[in-house]
C-alpha positions in Angstrom: -1.3 1.6 -27.3 -2.7 5.0 -25.4 -4.2 3.9 -22.0 -7.5 6.0 -21.3 -7.0 8.5 -18.0 -10.7 9.3 -18.2 -14.0 8.0 -16.3 -16.6 6.8 -18.9 -20.1 6.3 -18.6 -21.9 3.8 -20.6 -24.5 5.1 -22.8 -26.5 2.8 -25.4 -26.1 4.1 -29.1 -29.8 3.8 -29.5 -33.2 2.7 -28.0 -32.9 -0.8 -30.0 -29.2 -1.3 -29.0 -27.7 -3.9 -26.3 -25.7 -3.5 -23.3 -22.6 -4.5 -25.5 -23.1 -1.6 -27.8 -22.3 1.4 -25.9 -20.1 4.6 -26.5 -18.3 6.3 -23.7 -19.1 9.5 -22.6 -15.5 11.4 -21.5 -16.2 13.2 -18.2 -12.9 14.9 -17.0 -10.2 15.3 -19.2 -7.0 14.7 -17.3 -4.2 13.9 -19.8 -2.3 10.9 -20.4 -2.0 8.1 -17.5 -4.6 7.0 -14.8 -7.6 9.0 -13.7 -5.5 10.7 -10.5 -6.9 10.4 -7.2 -8.7 14.1 -6.8 -10.7 13.4 -10.2 -11.6 9.9 -8.8 -13.0 11.6 -6.2 -14.7 14.6 -7.5 -16.5 12.1 -9.6 -17.6 9.9 -6.6 -18.6 13.1 -4.7 -20.4 14.1 -7.6 -22.7 10.7 -7.8 -23.1 10.6 -4.1 -25.0 14.4 -3.9 -26.9 13.4 -7.4 -28.3 10.0 -6.0 -28.8 11.3 -2.2 -30.5 14.0 -3.5 -32.9 11.5 -5.5 -33.3 9.1 -2.4 -31.2 6.5 -4.6 -29.0 3.5 -3.3 -25.1 3.8 -5.2 -22.9 1.3 -4.7 -18.9 2.4 -5.3 -17.2 -0.9 -6.2 -13.3 -1.5 -6.6 -12.4 -3.5 -9.4 -9.0 -5.2 -9.4 -7.4 -7.8 -12.0 -5.5 -10.7 -10.4 -2.2 -12.1 -11.6 -1.7 -9.3 -13.9 1.9 -8.8 -12.7 2.4 -12.5 -14.1 1.2 -11.4 -17.7 3.4 -8.1 -17.4 6.3 -10.3 -17.1 6.3 -12.9 -18.9 4.3 -11.6 -22.3 5.4 -7.8 -21.7 4.1 -4.0 -21.3 2.1 -3.8 -24.4 0.0 -6.9 -24.1 -0.6 -5.9 -20.1 -1.5 -2.3 -21.1 -3.9 -4.1 -24.0 -5.1 -6.3 -21.3 -6.4 -3.1 -19.1 -7.5 -1.7 -21.9 -9.7 -5.0 -22.6 -11.2 -5.1 -19.3 -12.1 -1.3 -19.8 -14.2 -2.0 -22.6 -15.5 -5.2 -21.2 -16.8 -3.4 -18.1 -18.3 -0.5 -20.3 -19.7 -3.6 -22.5 -21.4 -5.0 -19.3 -22.9 -2.1 -17.5 -26.1 -0.4 -17.9 -26.4 3.0 -19.4 -26.5 5.0 -16.2 -23.6 3.2 -14.5 -19.6 5.0 -14.6 -16.0 3.3 -15.0 -13.4 5.2 -13.5 -9.6 3.6 -14.4 -7.5 4.5 -11.7 -4.7 1.9 -12.7 -3.2 -0.1 -15.3 -5.8 -2.8 -14.0 -7.8 -1.6 -11.5 -10.9 0.2 -11.8 -13.8 2.4 -9.5 -17.3 1.3 -10.8 -20.2 3.8 -9.5 -23.8 1.4 -10.1 -26.2 4.1 -8.8 -30.3 3.3 -8.6 -29.8 -0.1 -6.9 -32.5 -1.8 -4.4 -30.5 -3.5 -1.7 -27.5 -5.8 -1.4 -29.1 -8.6 -3.5 -29.3 -6.4 -6.3 -25.4 -5.3 -6.0 -24.5 -8.9 -5.6 -26.3 -9.5 -9.0 -24.2 -6.7 -10.4 -20.8 -8.0 -9.0 -21.4 -11.6 -10.3 -21.9 -10.5 -13.8 -18.8 -8.7 -13.7 -16.9 -11.1 -12.4 -18.1 -13.8 -15.1 -17.8 -11.1 -17.8 -14.2 -9.8 -17.0 -13.5 -13.6 -16.5 -14.0 -14.7 -20.0 -10.5 -15.4 -22.1 -9.7 -12.9 -24.7 -6.6 -13.2 -27.3 -4.2 -10.3 -27.5 -1.5 -10.2 -29.8 -1.6 -13.9 -30.4 -2.2 -15.4 -26.9 -5.2 -16.7 -25.1 -5.6 -14.9 -21.5 -7.5 -16.1 -18.9 -8.1 -12.9 -16.6 -9.8 -13.3 -13.4 -11.0 -10.2 -11.0 -11.8 -9.3 -7.5 -14.5 -6.9 -6.6 -15.1 -4.9 -3.3 -18.4 -3.1 -2.8 -19.5 -0.2 -0.2 -23.2 0.7 -0.1 -24.0 4.9 -0.2 -25.6 5.5 2.1 -25.5 2.9 4.6 -21.6 2.6 4.5 -21.2 6.0 4.4 -21.4 9.2 2.6 -18.0 10.6 2.1 -16.7 9.6 -1.3 -12.8 8.7 0.4 -14.0 6.6 2.8 -16.4 4.6 0.6 -13.5 4.3 -2.0 -11.3 3.0 0.7 -14.3 0.4 2.5 -14.6 -1.0 -1.2 -11.2 -1.3 -1.6 -10.9 -3.0 1.8 -14.0 -5.7 0.6 -11.6 -6.1 -2.8 -9.0 -7.7 -0.4 -11.8 -9.8 1.5 -12.7 -10.6 -1.7 -9.7 -12.7 -2.9 -10.2 -15.5 -0.1 -14.2 -15.3 -1.3 -15.4 -18.4 -4.2 -17.6 -15.8 -5.7 -15.0 -13.4 -6.5 -16.7 -10.5 -4.5 -17.3 -8.9 -1.1 -19.1 -6.2 0.7 -17.5 -3.8 3.2 -18.4 -5.5 6.7 -18.7 -2.6 9.7 -16.3 -4.3 12.4 -18.4 -5.8 15.4 -16.0 -7.4 17.6 -16.5 -6.3 21.4 -12.3 -5.4 21.3 -12.8 -3.2 18.5 -12.1 0.6 18.9 -13.9 3.1 17.1 -12.9 6.0 14.6 -13.2 8.9 16.9 -11.4 6.9 19.5 -8.2 6.8 16.8 -8.7 10.3 16.2 -8.6 11.4 19.8 -5.4 9.4 20.4 -3.6 10.8 17.9 -5.0 14.6 18.7 -4.3 14.0 22.6 -0.2 12.5 21.8 -1.8 9.0 23.7 0.5 6.8 21.0 4.0 5.8 21.6 7.1 5.4 19.5 9.2 2.5 20.4 12.6 2.2 18.5 14.1 -1.5 17.7 18.2 -1.2 17.0 19.5 -2.2 13.7 23.0 -3.3 13.7 25.7 -2.8 11.2 27.2 -6.2 10.7 30.3 -5.1 9.0 31.4 -2.7 12.1 29.5 -4.5 14.8 28.0 -1.6 15.8 24.5 -0.1 16.1 23.9 1.8 13.0 20.2 3.2 13.0 16.6 1.8 14.4 13.5 1.4 13.4 10.8 3.4 14.4 7.6 1.7 15.2 4.1 3.1 16.5 2.2 1.9 19.6 -0.9 2.2 20.9 -2.2 1.2 24.2 -6.1 1.6 24.2 -7.3 2.6 27.5 -10.4 0.3 27.4 -9.0 -2.7 25.1 -5.3 -2.4 25.8 -2.7 -2.9 23.3 -4.0 -2.5 19.7 -1.9 -4.5 17.0 -0.2 -2.0 14.4 -2.1 -3.3 11.4 -5.2 -2.7 13.2 -4.9 0.7 13.8 -2.9 1.5 10.5 -5.8 -0.3 8.6 -8.3 1.8 10.0 -6.4 5.2 9.7 -6.3 4.0 5.8 -9.9 3.5 5.5 -11.1 6.1 7.2 -8.9 9.3 6.1 -6.7 9.4 9.6 -3.5 7.9 7.7 -2.4 11.9 7.2 -2.4 12.3 10.6 -1.0 9.1 11.9 2.3 9.8 9.2 2.5 13.2 10.5 2.8 12.0 14.3 4.9 9.0 13.5 7.5 11.5 11.5 7.6 13.8 13.9 8.1 12.0 16.7 10.8 10.0 15.4 12.8 13.0 13.7 12.4 14.5 17.4 14.4 11.5 19.1 16.6 11.0 16.1 17.6 14.7 16.4 18.5 14.3 20.1 20.4 10.7 19.4 22.4 12.8 16.9 23.1 15.9 19.0 24.5 13.3 21.7 26.9 12.1 19.5 25.7 9.3 17.6 25.6 9.0 14.2 22.4 6.8 13.6 19.6 6.9 10.8 15.9 6.1 11.5 13.7 4.1 9.5 10.0 5.0 9.6 7.0 2.9 8.1 5.2 4.5 5.1 1.8 3.8 4.3 1.1 3.6 0.3 -2.0 5.6 0.9 0.0 8.6 2.8 1.7 8.5 -0.3 -1.1 9.9 -2.4 -1.9 12.6 0.2 -1.4 16.4 -1.6 1.7 17.8 -0.4 3.5 14.9 1.0 7.0 15.0 0.2 6.9 18.9 1.0 5.4 17.6 4.2 8.8 15.3 5.0 10.9 18.1 4.0 9.6 20.6 6.3 10.0 18.1 9.3 13.8 17.4 8.6 14.1 21.0 8.2 12.4 21.8 11.4 14.5 19.2 13.5 17.7 20.0 11.6 18.0 16.4 10.4 19.8 15.5 7.5 17.4 13.8 4.7 19.8 11.0 4.5 19.4 9.9 8.2 15.7 9.5 7.2 15.1 6.2 5.7 11.0 5.8 4.5 10.3 1.8 4.3 7.1 0.7 2.0 6.3 -2.7 2.0 6.6 -4.5 -1.4 3.0 -5.6 -1.4 2.0 -2.6 -1.1 3.5 -0.8 -3.5 2.5 -3.3 -6.1 -0.9 -2.2 -5.6 -0.3 1.2 -7.5 3.6 1.2 -8.2 3.3 4.4 -10.8 1.8 6.7 -8.3 4.1 5.9 -5.7 6.9 6.1 -8.0 6.8 9.8 -8.5 6.5 10.8 -5.0 9.2 8.3 -4.0 11.7 9.9 -6.4 11.0 13.3 -5.2 12.3 12.5 -1.8 14.9 10.3 -3.1 16.2 13.2 -5.2 16.3 15.4 -1.9 18.4 13.0 -0.3 15.8 10.6 1.6 16.5 7.2 1.7 14.0 4.8 0.7 13.7 0.9 1.6 11.5 -1.7 0.4 10.3 -3.4 3.3 9.2 -7.5 3.4 11.2 -8.0 0.4 10.2 -11.0 -1.3 6.6 -11.1 -0.3 5.2 -9.2 -3.2 4.2 -10.4 -6.3 7.4 -9.9 -8.3 10.7 -8.3 -7.3 12.4 -7.4 -10.5 10.5 -5.3 -12.5 9.9 -2.6 -9.9 12.9 -2.6 -8.7 14.3 -1.0 -12.3 11.3 1.6 -11.7 11.8 2.5 -8.3 14.5 5.0 -6.5 15.5 2.1 -4.0 18.3 2.4 -1.5 18.0 -0.6 0.6 16.1 -4.0 0.9 14.6 -5.6 4.2 14.4 -9.4 3.6 11.1 -10.7 5.1 11.9 -12.6 8.5 9.9 -15.6 7.2 13.0 -16.3 4.5 15.4 -15.8 7.6 14.1 -17.3 10.4 15.3 -21.3 8.8 18.1 -19.9 7.3 21.0 -21.5 9.5 19.4 -25.0 9.4 17.8 -25.0 6.0 20.3 -25.0 2.8 17.3 -23.6 0.1 16.5 -21.0 2.4 20.4 -20.0 3.0 20.8 -20.1 -1.1 17.4 -18.2 -1.2 18.8 -15.7 1.2 22.0 -15.8 -0.3 20.5 -15.0 -4.0 18.6 -12.0 -2.2 21.6 -10.5 -1.0 23.4 -10.7 -4.5 20.9 -9.4 -6.0 20.6 -6.3 -3.8 24.2 -5.4 -4.0 24.4 -6.1 -8.1 21.7 -3.1 -8.1 23.9 -1.1 -5.6 21.3 -1.5 -2.6 22.2 -2.3 1.1 20.4 -5.6 2.4 19.1 -5.5 5.9 17.7 -9.2 7.7 14.7 -8.8 9.6 13.7 -11.1 12.7 17.3 -12.3 13.6 16.7 -14.5 16.9 19.5 -16.2 17.5 23.3 -15.9 17.2 23.8 -18.6 14.7 21.5 -16.9 12.3 23.5 -13.7 12.7 26.6 -15.3 12.1 25.8 -17.1 9.1 24.3 -13.7 7.8 27.6 -11.8 8.2 29.3 -14.7 6.1 26.6 -14.4 3.3 27.3 -10.5 3.1 24.2 -9.5 4.5 24.8 -5.4 5.5 23.0 -5.3 8.6 20.5 -7.0 10.7 17.5 -6.5 13.4 15.5 -9.0 15.1 15.3 -10.1 19.1 18.9 -11.2 19.3 20.2 -7.9 18.5 17.7 -6.1 20.6 13.5 -5.8 21.3 11.7 -2.4 20.5 11.8 0.0 23.5 10.3 2.7 24.0 12.3 6.0 22.1 12.2 8.2 25.3 13.9 5.2 27.3 16.6 5.1 24.6 17.5 8.4 24.2 17.3 9.1 27.6 19.3 5.8 28.8 22.8 4.1 28.2 22.9 2.9 24.6 25.0 -0.3 24.0 27.3 0.7 20.7 28.2 -3.1 20.1 26.4 -6.0 20.1 28.1 -8.8 22.7 29.4 -11.5 20.3 
């Protein structure tokens, strides 16, 4: 089956037809595959301009299929693709003539609903979509029971920037997973201890963030083989801001490009100094999947490596497994481009995503990092030990190196070495410390065991 790569607008065939008998007007021709980010934002921007000029409210919805990876793994790619096409057809059949459907992933859509009369009207539309897409569907002899979550952002009340509105609808879609109705509206943060977009932007512009480094131990040699770079922000009013909070805000408000550039620049500057001092070490930098969608991202990484004269193999980019699963196809191309240049790719929080086997066949990967939730009981629980051993064996059979995160005692460290784990990091090895202190001070090469 050929997947639609184009946004569609619902249109009745004649005045007497019902919503279920509509055709599709093709808006943007962009070839096979899913609609790309620039085309999506262009279409959303056009809708915003048109309906603001008319004084109308516009709802931006993100519709995301749930448990679709299970369908792909159990019934195959063909059925999963057919399910995506069925979801698109159901959306078109359910919506009004003036509504627009943008297919952005196999089972993911952006929907534009113009001319709404407030949040209550949008709630009715979202509930209708959840019900319609939750109806059983027969595909290739299988009766499937799909489910979706829907996130909503309203224009102009939630913003007028197309990227910001899409990000806020996507954030609301995450929140919808815990809602009984299956949909949720974006909520503006109102906590007294919250920070503003402008404060984060200024912190980046004024270099007020600080980079910390946590050592990674090579279990085969007992030597420090590298560091994980961790961004920290101490807000002048509210104190330390948790990294997920300011990274999430950067993703939602379009600052992720600046944050990523800052992290890479500072990390590579410190790494260059360490290597000049004779330390043959690497550095891991956490990467937002949103950053992978930025134009020219791979070229930007390679330019920074050249500026700081760091060999590509000394840099590893970490992407969490759960984040990759949102759009593995789009991430694959950028990661492959970087991997071809010699940059190492690391899958963080391995074992916590939807499925670990399928995407490992498709993504260029050098390293798996076993999530701390699996490591914490490995020395005292047989099932945990067997599970970690299986993860290590899986990684090695695929030609990957395996790192255990969250190692907090020497017994766990010794057992991981016995299980054949390649590297480890955690408080027993070393806590995160300011990068400037690590570069300037003495660095122990070996862990005292």
